[in-house]
VMD Tcl script that draws the C-alpha trace (Angstrom):
set ca {
  {-20.21 -123.88 -158.87}
  {-20.02 -126.60 -161.54}
  {-22.01 -129.87 -161.05}
  {-18.81 -131.85 -160.99}
  {-17.58 -129.68 -158.11}
  {-20.76 -130.07 -156.36}
  {-20.59 -133.84 -156.66}
  {-17.00 -133.75 -155.28}
  {-18.06 -131.74 -152.29}
  {-21.05 -134.08 -151.69}
  {-18.80 -137.09 -151.79}
  {-16.28 -135.42 -149.41}
  {-19.15 -134.41 -147.04}
  {-20.57 -137.94 -147.00}
  {-17.00 -139.31 -146.44}
  {-16.35 -136.87 -143.45}
  {-19.77 -137.48 -141.83}
  {-19.45 -141.26 -142.22}
  {-15.89 -141.10 -140.81}
  {-17.02 -138.95 -137.85}
  {-19.82 -141.33 -137.14}
  {-17.50 -144.24 -137.28}
  {-15.13 -142.58 -134.87}
  {-18.03 -141.83 -132.60}
  {-19.27 -145.36 -132.55}
  {-15.72 -146.71 -131.88}
  {-15.14 -144.35 -129.02}
  {-18.60 -145.06 -127.57}
  {-17.93 -148.74 -127.80}
  {-14.48 -148.30 -126.13}
  {-16.01 -146.21 -123.46}
  {-18.54 -148.79 -122.54}
  {-15.93 -151.58 -122.54}
  {-13.84 -149.57 -120.23}
  {-16.91 -148.96 -117.96}
  {-17.79 -152.58 -118.05}
  {-14.17 -153.53 -117.06}
  {-14.37 -151.02 -114.16}
  {-17.66 -152.50 -112.99}
  {-16.35 -155.98 -113.46}
  {-13.33 -155.15 -111.34}
  {-15.59 -153.76 -108.49}
  {-17.73 -156.87 -108.72}
  {-14.59 -159.05 -108.54}
  {-13.25 -157.22 -105.52}
  {-16.50 -157.28 -103.78}
  {-16.79 -161.03 -104.44}
  {-13.40 -161.70 -102.90}
  {-14.19 -159.56 -99.83}
  {-17.55 -161.36 -99.41}
  {-15.84 -164.85 -99.68}
  {-13.17 -163.75 -97.26}
  {-15.57 -162.36 -94.74}
  {-17.61 -165.55 -94.95}
  {-14.45 -167.69 -94.37}
  {-13.58 -165.60 -91.31}
  {-17.16 -165.91 -89.94}
  {-16.93 -169.64 -90.31}
  {-13.57 -169.79 -88.62}
  {-15.00 -167.77 -85.75}
  {-17.91 -170.19 -85.50}
  {-15.55 -173.14 -85.49}
  {-13.54 -171.48 -82.74}
  {-16.53 -170.93 -80.56}
  {-17.71 -174.52 -81.00}
  {-17.36 -176.45 -77.69}
  {-15.45 -179.36 -79.24}
  {-12.91 -176.97 -80.71}
  {-12.59 -175.06 -77.53}
  {-11.85 -178.28 -75.72}
  {-9.19 -179.05 -78.37}
  {-7.61 -175.64 -77.75}
  {-7.60 -176.22 -74.03}
  {-5.74 -179.49 -74.53}
  {-3.18 -177.70 -76.73}
  {-2.74 -174.91 -74.24}
  {-1.99 -177.40 -71.56}
  {1.04 -178.58 -73.51}
  {2.59 -175.19 -74.34}
  {2.55 -171.77 -72.71}
  {0.92 -169.88 -75.53}
  {-1.39 -170.79 -78.50}
  {-0.01 -170.05 -82.00}
  {-2.14 -168.69 -84.82}
  {-2.05 -171.95 -86.63}
  {-3.65 -173.57 -83.47}
  {-6.68 -171.31 -83.70}
  {-6.77 -170.99 -87.52}
  {-6.16 -174.43 -88.69}
  {-4.28 -174.22 -92.14}
  {-6.11 -177.16 -93.79}
  {-9.47 -175.66 -92.67}
  {-8.65 -172.25 -93.93}
  {-7.45 -173.65 -97.27}
  {-10.63 -175.67 -97.71}
  {-12.94 -172.78 -96.76}
  {-11.21 -170.43 -99.19}
  {-11.63 -172.87 -102.08}
  {-15.32 -173.39 -101.28}
  {-16.31 -169.77 -100.76}
  {-14.29 -168.25 -103.65}
  {-15.70 -171.07 -105.82}
  {-19.28 -170.14 -104.96}
  {-18.61 -166.66 -106.27}
  {-16.68 -167.75 -109.38}
  {-13.37 -166.12 -108.32}
  {-11.54 -169.34 -107.53}
  {-8.91 -168.91 -110.29}
  {-5.25 -169.11 -109.35}
  {-4.65 -167.09 -106.13}
  {-2.14 -166.88 -103.32}
  {-3.03 -166.38 -99.64}
  {-1.29 -166.18 -96.32}
  {-1.68 -165.39 -92.63}
  {0.95 -162.92 -91.55}
  {1.79 -160.55 -88.67}
  {1.50 -157.03 -89.74}
  {3.77 -155.84 -87.01}
  {6.84 -157.58 -88.36}
  {5.51 -158.74 -91.78}
  {6.35 -162.30 -90.79}
  {4.38 -164.99 -92.59}
  {2.90 -167.85 -90.48}
  {1.37 -170.18 -93.10}
  {-0.45 -170.26 -96.39}
  {0.25 -170.60 -100.14}
  {2.64 -167.70 -100.70}
  {5.95 -168.87 -101.89}
  {7.56 -166.17 -104.01}
  {4.62 -163.80 -103.73}
  {5.42 -162.40 -100.23}
  {5.79 -158.74 -101.35}
  {2.65 -158.97 -103.50}
  {0.71 -160.34 -100.58}
  {1.91 -157.53 -98.30}
  {0.66 -154.92 -100.76}
  {-2.55 -156.74 -101.81}
  {-5.70 -154.82 -101.58}
  {-7.40 -157.84 -100.01}
  {-6.30 -157.60 -96.39}
  {-8.62 -159.00 -93.64}
  {-7.88 -158.77 -89.93}
  {-8.35 -161.98 -87.90}
  {-8.25 -160.27 -84.61}
  {-11.73 -161.53 -83.71}
  {-10.29 -164.98 -84.08}
  {-6.85 -164.63 -82.81}
  {-5.97 -161.61 -80.60}
  {-2.28 -161.81 -79.78}
  {-0.41 -159.79 -82.34}
  {-1.68 -158.09 -85.43}
  {-2.49 -160.94 -87.79}
  {-4.11 -160.54 -91.26}
  {-5.40 -162.82 -93.88}
  {-4.09 -161.59 -97.37}
  {-5.16 -162.82 -100.73}
  {-3.46 -161.99 -104.03}
  {-4.57 -162.73 -107.66}
  {-1.56 -162.55 -110.05}
  {-3.84 -162.56 -113.15}
  {-6.71 -160.43 -111.95}
  {-7.00 -158.51 -115.26}
  {-7.02 -161.64 -117.44}
  {-9.62 -163.30 -115.08}
  {-12.01 -160.34 -115.62}
  {-11.32 -160.29 -119.35}
  {-12.07 -163.93 -119.56}
  {-15.35 -163.38 -117.71}
  {-16.24 -160.85 -120.33}
  {-14.82 -162.52 -123.29}
  {-18.02 -162.93 -125.28}
  {-18.88 -159.27 -124.93}
  {-15.29 -158.17 -125.76}
  {-15.20 -160.47 -128.84}
  {-18.57 -159.02 -129.99}
  {-17.32 -155.43 -129.40}
  {-14.14 -156.08 -131.25}
  {-16.01 -157.80 -134.07}
  {-18.45 -154.95 -134.54}
  {-15.72 -152.23 -134.48}
  {-13.76 -154.18 -137.13}
  {-17.05 -154.64 -139.05}
  {-17.75 -150.94 -138.99}
  {-14.16 -150.09 -140.09}
  {-14.32 -152.64 -143.01}
  {-17.82 -151.49 -143.97}
  {-16.80 -147.82 -143.92}
  {-13.63 -148.44 -146.01}
  {-15.59 -150.47 -148.49}
  {-18.31 -147.87 -148.88}
  {-15.66 -145.14 -149.44}
  {-13.84 -147.47 -151.91}
  {-17.14 -147.99 -153.86}
  {-17.97 -144.32 -153.93}
  {-14.46 -143.36 -155.17}
  {-14.48 -146.26 -157.68}
  {-17.97 -145.22 -158.93}
  {-16.74 -141.70 -159.20}
  {-13.80 -142.83 -161.17}
  {-15.93 -145.06 -163.49}
  {-18.39 -142.24 -163.91}
  {-15.54 -139.91 -165.01}
  {-14.21 -142.57 -167.26}
  {-17.68 -143.07 -168.98}
  {-17.92 -139.19 -169.33}
  {-14.65 -139.13 -171.05}
  {-15.54 -142.13 -173.16}
  {-18.82 -140.41 -174.39}
  {-16.89 -137.24 -175.07}
  {-14.34 -139.20 -177.11}
  {-17.02 -141.15 -178.81}
  {-18.88 -138.04 -179.80}
  {-15.70 -136.45 -181.08}
  {-14.66 -139.47 -183.00}
  {-18.09 -139.88 -184.63}
  {-18.48 -136.24 -185.42}
  {-15.47 -136.04 -187.51}
  {-16.36 -138.71 -190.25}
  {-19.97 -137.60 -190.20}
  {-19.04 -133.98 -190.77}
  {-16.49 -134.93 -193.47}
  {-19.12 -137.19 -195.27}
  {-21.71 -134.52 -195.15}
  {-19.33 -131.94 -196.57}
  {-18.44 -134.30 -199.39}
  {-22.20 -135.07 -200.02}
  {-22.93 -131.28 -200.24}
  {-20.07 -130.95 -202.76}
  {-21.60 -133.79 -204.90}
  {-25.01 -131.98 -204.95}
  {-23.62 -128.82 -206.52}
  {-24.65 -128.35 -210.22}
  {-21.10 -127.96 -211.44}
  {-20.24 -131.55 -210.29}
  {-22.68 -133.20 -212.61}
  {-20.18 -133.53 -215.50}
  {-16.96 -133.64 -213.39}
  {-16.42 -137.41 -213.16}
  {-12.96 -137.27 -211.47}
  {-14.31 -134.97 -208.68}
  {-17.35 -137.06 -208.25}
  {-15.18 -140.13 -207.73}
  {-12.92 -138.23 -205.31}
  {-15.72 -137.24 -203.11}
  {-17.54 -140.50 -203.31}
  {-14.20 -142.11 -202.13}
  {-14.13 -139.62 -199.22}
  {-17.71 -140.59 -198.24}
  {-16.87 -144.27 -198.47}
  {-13.63 -143.89 -196.50}
  {-15.31 -141.95 -193.74}
  {-18.16 -144.52 -193.57}
  {-15.69 -147.32 -193.21}
  {-13.81 -145.44 -190.54}
  {-17.25 -144.85 -188.72}
  {-18.03 -148.49 -189.19}
  {-14.74 -149.53 -187.75}
  {-15.27 -147.38 -184.64}
  {-18.73 -148.81 -184.01}
  {-17.32 -152.34 -184.59}
  {-14.72 -151.69 -181.93}
  {-17.21 -150.65 -179.37}
  {-19.42 -153.65 -180.16}
  {-16.58 -156.07 -179.99}
  {-15.70 -154.90 -176.43}
  {-19.35 -155.35 -175.47}
  {-19.28 -158.84 -176.92}
  {-16.03 -159.67 -175.03}
  {-17.40 -158.35 -171.68}
  {-20.63 -160.47 -172.08}
  {-18.55 -163.60 -172.79}
  {-20.38 -164.11 -176.18}
  {-17.30 -163.81 -178.42}
  {-16.71 -166.93 -180.41}
  {-13.23 -167.60 -181.75}
  {-12.31 -169.32 -185.04}
  {-9.09 -171.07 -184.06}
  {-6.87 -172.25 -186.93}
  {-3.26 -172.65 -187.79}
  {-1.84 -169.15 -188.52}
  {1.60 -167.78 -189.38}
  {2.31 -165.01 -186.81}
  {4.99 -163.41 -189.14}
  {2.53 -163.22 -192.13}
  {0.10 -161.38 -189.80}
  {2.63 -158.91 -188.70}
  {3.57 -158.26 -192.27}
  {-0.10 -157.77 -193.13}
  {-0.53 -155.16 -190.46}
  {2.62 -153.36 -191.59}
  {1.20 -153.18 -195.10}
  {-2.08 -151.69 -193.84}
  {0.04 -148.95 -192.12}
  {2.27 -148.36 -195.16}
  {0.79 -144.91 -196.19}
  {0.70 -143.80 -192.60}
  {4.35 -144.82 -192.00}
  {5.52 -142.84 -195.06}
  {3.56 -139.73 -194.25}
  {4.77 -139.55 -190.50}
  {8.40 -140.56 -191.37}
  {8.05 -143.65 -189.10}
  {11.00 -145.96 -188.80}
  {10.02 -149.58 -188.20}
  {12.49 -152.41 -187.69}
  {11.46 -156.06 -187.51}
  {13.40 -158.85 -185.87}
  {11.28 -161.81 -186.59}
  {13.55 -164.46 -185.10}
  {10.98 -166.97 -184.04}
  {11.81 -170.41 -185.79}
  {8.28 -171.72 -185.22}
  {5.88 -168.91 -186.16}
  {2.81 -171.16 -186.95}
  {0.36 -171.33 -183.97}
  {-3.32 -171.97 -183.39}
  {-5.14 -168.85 -182.89}
  {-8.10 -166.69 -184.16}
  {-6.54 -164.80 -187.16}
  {-8.73 -161.88 -187.07}
  {-8.44 -161.12 -183.33}
  {-4.58 -161.57 -183.18}
  {-4.37 -159.28 -186.21}
  {-6.34 -156.76 -184.34}
  {-4.01 -157.18 -181.30}
  {-1.07 -156.27 -183.54}
  {-2.94 -153.44 -185.18}
  {-3.77 -151.87 -181.76}
  {-0.22 -152.23 -180.39}
  {1.31 -150.69 -183.58}
  {-1.32 -147.93 -183.60}
  {-0.56 -146.98 -180.02}
  {3.20 -147.00 -180.68}
  {2.62 -144.59 -183.53}
  {0.15 -142.27 -181.73}
  {2.14 -141.87 -178.60}
  {5.48 -141.36 -180.34}
  {7.46 -138.17 -180.97}
  {7.91 -136.49 -184.42}
  {10.18 -139.32 -185.68}
  {8.90 -142.60 -184.10}
  {11.17 -145.61 -184.00}
  {9.42 -148.92 -183.50}
  {10.94 -152.36 -183.25}
  {8.89 -155.50 -183.59}
  {10.50 -158.70 -182.38}
  {9.46 -162.30 -182.24}
  {11.18 -165.25 -180.53}
  {10.23 -168.68 -179.35}
  {10.07 -170.29 -175.92}
  {9.35 -173.86 -175.09}
  {5.57 -173.74 -175.31}
  {4.79 -170.64 -177.48}
  {6.04 -167.41 -179.17}
  {6.72 -163.97 -177.87}
  {5.89 -160.83 -179.81}
  {7.10 -157.50 -178.57}
  {6.38 -153.98 -179.77}
  {8.89 -151.35 -178.45}
  {8.82 -147.66 -179.19}
  {10.57 -144.42 -178.33}
  {7.43 -142.64 -177.33}
  {6.30 -140.65 -174.26}
  {6.15 -143.68 -172.03}
  {3.80 -144.37 -169.27}
  {4.27 -143.39 -165.54}
  {4.34 -146.22 -162.99}
  {1.01 -144.91 -161.37}
  {-0.85 -145.39 -164.56}
  {0.75 -148.64 -165.76}
  {-1.38 -150.70 -163.30}
  {-4.55 -149.31 -164.99}
  {-3.42 -149.26 -168.61}
  {-5.27 -152.53 -169.53}
  {-8.57 -151.53 -167.85}
  {-11.69 -150.80 -169.85}
  {-12.18 -147.07 -170.76}
  {-8.96 -146.10 -169.11}
  {-6.90 -143.54 -170.88}
  {-3.57 -142.04 -169.57}
  {-4.35 -138.35 -168.79}
  {-2.82 -136.02 -171.35}
  {-4.39 -132.66 -170.34}
  {-6.42 -132.57 -173.48}
  {-8.80 -135.44 -173.88}
  {-8.76 -135.15 -177.68}
  {-4.98 -134.70 -178.01}
  {-4.69 -138.41 -178.88}
  {-7.85 -140.07 -180.33}
  {-9.29 -143.15 -179.01}
  {-11.84 -144.66 -176.56}
  {-9.59 -146.29 -174.00}
  {-10.64 -149.69 -175.23}
  {-7.65 -150.83 -177.35}
  {-5.44 -152.20 -174.69}
  {-8.33 -153.72 -172.74}
  {-9.29 -155.53 -175.98}
  {-5.73 -156.68 -176.44}
  {-5.44 -158.01 -172.91}
  {-8.76 -159.82 -173.03}
  {-8.10 -161.44 -176.39}
  {-4.56 -162.53 -175.29}
  {-5.82 -164.07 -172.06}
  {-8.66 -165.86 -173.88}
  {-6.00 -167.35 -176.05}
  {-4.35 -168.55 -172.68}
  {-1.50 -166.17 -173.17}
  {-0.34 -163.04 -171.35}
  {0.78 -159.48 -172.00}
  {3.42 -157.57 -170.02}
  {4.41 -153.90 -170.05}
  {7.76 -152.28 -169.50}
  {7.73 -148.55 -169.77}
  {9.63 -145.41 -168.53}
  {8.32 -141.93 -168.76}
  {9.86 -140.05 -171.61}
  {11.81 -143.00 -172.88}
  {9.25 -145.27 -174.44}
  {7.35 -148.53 -173.87}
  {7.65 -152.21 -174.62}
  {4.57 -154.44 -174.93}
  {5.47 -158.08 -174.76}
  {2.78 -160.57 -175.90}
  {3.12 -164.33 -175.25}
  {0.87 -166.67 -177.17}
  {0.98 -170.51 -176.68}
  {1.28 -172.72 -179.72}
  {-2.25 -173.97 -179.19}
  {-4.36 -171.05 -177.95}
  {-7.55 -173.03 -178.04}
  {-6.28 -175.39 -175.31}
  {-5.75 -174.70 -171.59}
}
mol new
graphics top color blue
foreach p $ca { graphics top sphere $p radius 0.5 }
foreach p [lrange $ca 0 end-1] q [lrange $ca 1 end] { graphics top cylinder $p $q radius 0.2 }
display resetview
């Protein structure tokens, strides 16, 4: 098993174990919340029953009081039979319920009634519209010890029993929800960081491989040319000495340019780049870049059309860096083009600046890679890392420099049909 596969398995194992731990924590938390709700419900029910029993005991004490007995006697003298409301005074019942339920913190909105269970007829209470709920309420208390005729019960009903319990537990519920969300976010962030680090690590590995490949070629070519110069037969062959010396010089310049590109990116990332802004003609820069590509254009049968329609092509920019932008974009258009590349370079003005677009008929970029194309070290996978030379720094450099000139760059691309890179630069790139 390769180290890369071992690393992938280790990451997958960590992710699975972390995920299972998270699921376990969530289910444990939910289990204890459910248990707490059950216990809270039992506590609530017991509190209501205790309060109701206390009320009934007080009503019984009131009934047995001599002054109340005298009152009942006077009422019985006026009518043949005492009603339940004579023995259980509605105002007294209402007052006692408020007091006792309040003592046990279960005095939220409730309904109550005294009714006859034989015929479900309600005598008095606060029950309007809740008759059926009161008849089926779990809080039913017989008042036979207070009033014997008939089968009378005191019923209490809480329409928002669950919300009352939740409100009483709101602090713990909020904390539970907070920690669950915190665990989920933390887990997601850790996985994101792991995957991101893995991706960055792979990109750095690819970069080092590309760097090694790019540096080996000019070094090997220079070494070979130097060996040729050391041969005895070369001493009197001036033309061949010049030829091999030029090879060494060209390869050294190529190597120097590659090192300079890496150093420029490092400088940009550290924010130490200093720009030299001055009035520059964009059309002249484009023509200068095209001249530097002249030999390459002829060798590769490249067709380049220019439509430089911008009326105002003088803008305030750093000449060297903007020239590098055009060089990178043209270089990419050539590298990722088919056998007969066709490239169109256009310019046009808008109110506050100039647009420069490079369009090609190359391989194009798939939508999934377009969002990453301007990131440092990113290269579109081609199956062979050395199929197209480069470090994955060019477009990152382009975007960074354009943005530091207070401009922007946009990409339009379709796989197999080509790409269009549209650069906008304001007339005064050194001003916000």
